[in-house]
N, C-alpha and C positions, 0 to 999 in steps of 0.2 A: 924515723930516727935519723936517717942521713941528712934530712933537711935541718933538723935541730942541730946536728953536729956542724953543718956548714954555717948556720947562724952563730953558733958559739965561737967558731974560729974567726968569722968576719968581725965580730964585735969584741974579740979578745976576752971572752968570758972563760972562767975556770971550768974545768970539767966537773960535772956533777956526778956524785957517786950513784951506783945502781939503786940503792934503797931510796935515795932522794928522788931519783927519776920515777921510781914506782909510786912514791908518795905524791909527786906532782901529777903524774898520770891519773892517779885515783881521784885527786881533787878536780882535775879537768873533766874526768868522766862523770863525777857527781854533779858538777855544774851543768854539763851538757844534759844529763838526765833530768835535772830540775827544769831547765829551760824547755826541754821536750814535753815534760808533763804540763807545764804552763800553757804551751801552744796547743796541745791536745785538749786540755781542760777548757781553754777559751773557745776552741772550735766546737767542742761538745756543748758548752754553755750556749753559744750562739745558735746551734742547731736546735737545742731544746727550746730556747726563747722564741725562735721563729716558728715553732710548730704548736704553740699553745694559743688558745683563743683569747685569753685575757691579755690585757696590756701589761707587760713587764717593764718596770721603770727603775731608774736609779738617779738620785739627785745628790748634790753636794750639800752637806748639812749646814755649812756656814753661809754659802751664797744662795742656796736653794735653786741652783741652776741644774738643769737636766744634763746628765752625763750619758745616759743610755736609754733607749726605748726600742721595743721590738715592732715587727710589722703590724701587729694587731692595733697599734695606735692609728695607723692609716685606715684600717677597716672600721673602727668604731667611731673615730672623730671626723674622718674625711680629710684630715690634714696629713701631709707627708712627714716622715721621720726626719728628713733633712731640714724641713722648716723649723722643727723644734730644736734640733742641734745647732742650727744657725742662729736661732733666737731662743736660748735655753730657758727663758722664763715665760715664753709665750703660752705655756699650758695654763697660766693664770687667766688668760682671755677666754679659754674654753669654759670656765666655770660660770654657771648661770649668775647673772648680777645679784639675784636675791640670795644666793648661797655663798657668794665669793668672800665677803668679809669674814663670815664665820669659819669657812673652810681654811682660808689662809692663816687665820689666827690659830686654828688647831694644828696646822702644818708647822707653824713656827714653834709651838709648844712641843711638837713631836721631835724637833731637832735636839731637844734637851732631855725628853723622857724616853724617846725611841719608840713610842707607841702611837699609831695613827690608824683609825678606822672610821670611815664616814660614808654615808649614802648621800649622794648629791646629784644635781642636774648639770649636764653640760650642753652647750649649744654648738651643734655641728656646723659645717661650712655652709650648708643650705638653709640654716635656720631651724633645723629639726632639733627638738629637745629630747635628750635621752638621759636615763638614769644609770648611774654607775655606783658600784660598791668598791671603795678604794681602801686598801690595807697597806700599811707601811711598817717596816722593821729596821732596827738599827744595825749598823756595821761599825764596830769599834776598832780603834788603833791599839797598838801594844800597851799604851798608857791607860786604856779603858775609856777614852773619850770618843764620843760618837762623831764620825767624820763622813759617813754616808747614810742615806736612807734608801732602802730598796723595798719594792713591793709590787702589788698587782692592782689592776683596775678591771673589774668584771662588769659587763653590761647587764643590767637587771631591769630594763625597761618593761618587758612583758610581765615579769614577776611583780613589779610595782603596780602596774595597771590591774593585774589580777587581785592584788591585795586591796587596792582601792575599791574594786568591784565588790569584794567580800564585805568590806566595811559598809558600803552603801546598802547592800542587801540586808545586812544585820540591822542597819538603821531603819529600813523599811519594815522589817519584821518586828522591831521594837515599837514602831509606830502602830502597827496592826495590833500588837498585844495591848498597847495603851488604849487604843480605841475600844477593844473588846472589854477591857476593864472598866472603861467609862460607861459602857452599855450595862454592865452588871450592876454598877453602883447606881445608875440612874433608873434602872428598871426597863421595862419594855417601852418601845416607842409609842408615844400617845397617838390615838387615832385622830384623824382629821388634820386640819392645818395646824402647824406649830409655829407660834410667834418666834421670830429670830432672837427676841430678847429673853426667851425662856432658858433656864439652866441647861435643859437637855440640848437645845440647839447650840448653845455656846460651847458645851463640851464636845458635841458631835462634830462640829466644824472647826475645832481648834486648829490653829495654824500648825502645819508640820514642822515649822522651824523650831518649835519648842522641843521636839523630839530629836531633831538633827543636831542639837547642841549637846546631846549626850556624848560622853566619852566612850571609847571602846570597852572600858571596864564596866560601865553602866549597861551597855548593850548585852555583854556576855553575862 
């Protein structure tokens, strides 16, 4: 209070009434409390982001430039966080060339709809291809306009390989069922040599490609 009084006298300010001082102090305390909460919240946010295994990301909805990414980005992609922040659109180079056009078109649409969910391939620093499941959500300004997209990217490489293996096994099982069905329709295998032009031989040695064209719905 003495310092405030000296400043008042130095600059020739009028003396402020006690209630006004209390009001000013209350305002200053409120501002300080808000700033403290923001600092603490940011610190907690960074601690949380640094301790999750998924990539946590934030981009500007208009420019699509990366604004934040956690340490999991380095673990999954092999690229440093600083390299992304120095070149905020370099994440586009990570996307597999066969997926890039589709994914970037979906991301552009998400800046307007606020919804983004894609399973895609990325190419890591040493050429290793990994699968990730990326989800994005909108952050709106007071006017309701989307100005940020935030989300996660979870590595699902092992899960994707397991799914592909299941699909392959189902295809093999479907092929086996189809072959058994052919046997039932054609009857028992004829004794002796069988000409390759016979209906039994054509069905028996039917190319597996016919069955591998089945969809997962056909297999199930």
